[in-house]
N, C-alpha and C positions, 0 to 999 in steps of 0.2 A: 501390411503396410505400404503407403503411398512412398515409392521410391525418389529420393530427391539427390542432387548432386552434393548439398552438404548436409552435416549431419544436425541433428536438432535435440536439444535437451529442454527439459521444463522444470525447474527449481524451484521450492517453496520451503518456505521455513516456517514453523508450526508448534502450536501449543495447544493442547485441548481443542482440538478443531471436530472432533467427531459429528458435532451435526453437522457441519459446512463440506468436507473433506470429499465425501464420494462424486457429488455433480461436478466437482471441481476437475476431479483425476478423469471420470466420465466423459469429458468435455477434451480430453487431449489423448485419450485413451487410443492404442493403435496407430496413429500417424506420426508420434514424435519416437525419436530415436533411443530416448532415456527418460528418465524421470527420477529428479534429485529431490530425497524430502527430508531435512535436517531441524528434526525434533529438539526443544528444548525442556523436555521434563513435563511430558502429556502424562496425565493420570487417570483417563476414560480411556476410548476404544483406536484414539486416532492413530495408533501403530499399528493395531491389528488392520484396519482400514487400509493403510499406507500399503502395506506390506502384500496387499490383494494386489496390487497396481505394479509396482515395482520391488527390486531387490536391493535397491540403494536407498535404505533407511537409515540413516547417522543420529545419534543423539549425543548432542552436546549443550551439556546444562548450568555451564557455570556463563550466563548470560553478563554481556557485555556491553549491551544496544542493537538494535534494529540493524544497523549499519555493518556493526563488526560482523554480526549473524550471517548477512546476509554473503560476506566477505568468504568465510568459511562455507558456505554452500556451494559457492561458486569454485571455490577448491577442488570439489571431488567431481566436477561437469568435465568431461572427455569429449563432449561435441562440439563441430564449431559453433554453434551459435548456442545461445542460451534465452530462453524467455521465462521471463519471471511472473509468477501467479502468486496471489494470495489464496488461500483455503477458501473463500468466502468468493469467489470469481469462478465464471466459466466461459471459454471461447467459444463464441458462436460460430455457425458452418462459414457463414460470410468470412468474419475474420481468420479463420482457419485458411482459407484461400488464400487471403491476402497474406498470411506469414509464409507459406509455403512457396510462394510467388517472389515472396522478397528473399527467402535464404539462398534460392537459386538464380537471382539476376545477377548475379556477380556483378553487383556493386561495390566498389570499394569504400572505405573510411566515410561508413554510414551507420548510421543507429537510429532505429525505427519506434514510434510511436502510438501508441492505442489508445484508444475512446473509450474512455468506461461510463459505462449508464449504470447508476446507479438507485438500488431502490431500497427505501428505509420506511418502516413501520408497514410496508406491506402497500407502498406507491411508488412509481418510478419516478424519480425527481429530475425534470428536464429543464430547470433552470434553477436560481438560485447561487447561481457560480458552482453548479455540481454539472453540469452539462452541455457545453462540450468540456470533459476532463481529460486532456491529451498528456500521456504520462508515458515515458522512455519505458520500456518492456523487452524489447529485444534488440540482442547486439552481438557480435562475434568475441565468444569467449576471453579470446588474447588480446581485445582493444579496449576493454574498458571494467569496470566495478563500480559498485557501490562506495559512497562515502562511509565514513567514519561515525558518522551522527548516531548518538542515542536513540533519535526518534527522527521521523520525518526527513529519513535517510534518500537519497538520490542519488541516480547514475551519475558518476563522474565522464561528462562527455569531453573528448579530445577536443582541442579547437577547430584540427583539422577536418573534422567529420562532420559531412553534412546531416539533416535533420528526412527523415521521412515518415509521412504519417499515412497509415494502415487502413485500408476499409475494412467496414465491419465494425461492431462496438463488442468491449468486453463486458459481459455483464457481471455488477460486485452487488451481491445481497448483503448489504451492511448490517442493518440491525432489524428486528421485528420486535421485540419492545422495550421500554425506556430502562428497563435496568440492566440490560444488554450494554444500549448507549454510556449510560453512567459509570458500568463496570471500566470498559474502555477508555473512554475519557479520561476517570481518574488516573490510570496507569500512564497516559499520554502527558498527563498535568504536571506527575513528578518529575517524569522523565524530563519535561522542557524545564523545569527548574531546576533540575539537577545539574541540567547543562550551562547553564547560565547562571550560576548561584556564585557569588563573589565575581562575576565578569560583569553583570550587566545591573543597574539600580532599578528600582522600580517604587510607586508610591500608590496611594488610593486612588488619587487625582487620575495616575495614568491607565489604572484599572478599568476606572470607570470610561472614562474616555476610550480607549482601543474598543472596550464592550461595545459602547455606542456607536462607535462606526462599523464594526462587526454587525452589527443589526442592522445601519442603514445601508452599507453596502450588498448582505444577502437581499433581504427584504426588497427592498427598493431599488439601487443602483442594478443587479443582478436579477430584477424582477420576481422576486422568491412568491410576492403575491400571485403570479401566476402557476404557482403549484399549490394553489390555496390554502386549507388549515394548515395541511402538511407543510407548506412555506413558512408559515407563520411561527410553527412550532418549531421548525429547523431554526431558525435564525434566533429565536429566542435560546433556546437550548447552547447554540454558539457562541452566543454573546455571552451567554452563563459561564463557559468553559474558557472564553479570552479573559471574563472578570476574574474567574478564578485561577488562572493562571498566573498574571499579574500580582494578586493581592498574596499570593502564595510566595511569590518571590521577596515581596516587600515583607511578609509577616518571616520570612526568616531572617534576613537580616535584621529584620528589631528586635528577635529574641535575641540573636548574635550578640549586637548592641549591648542590651543589659544585661547580660553575664558575665 
């Protein structure tokens, strides 16, 4: 293991990720000090794979949202720094060196951002608003944590902290097949609506206008056309997700008013 001044943990929250997990863990095996895996009720081989790489595997299946689940996982971290990964991500050698350099730099009041490069339906997506994709994933364990959000959670970066952008990319294998995409986005749509129901109003017009803007933004403004047919498909799919979110929120309110 590479010797470092500060210790480093990798943390993941998982459920039924047997098809993704091993390449992710292989990308950090041997150079981090601990791997924390919090499972929320897997029924496949996720736990068996996880235990091949770490003995710090925990189960908490009373799901309260992505944000709180990450907070729970962070509570198990003992290292100075925590690097967050999703099961469908892998650290590249270049990013590894940037991470190790960062945690030994002795910089104070700093959080670190990584650049994610996503692969969807067999192709790396380099436009469409998907890349560059800078996300905060590395910080001192005692200085930051995730928000409480049910979905689309984010790191609460203290106002006193500077942001440093690391070299290398984080590989992200999103969806291989359309049914995987729809299964995951349906989950996000429900959580999005749950989080806003009774707090935010919607309408059919809002659903259409937001969906149209999403398509224009992804395909034209973010140059999704440069991703070829994949860019067109992704823009249409994303617009449909946005339409469904706002339509679902409106329908929930409509049903309540009719009852």
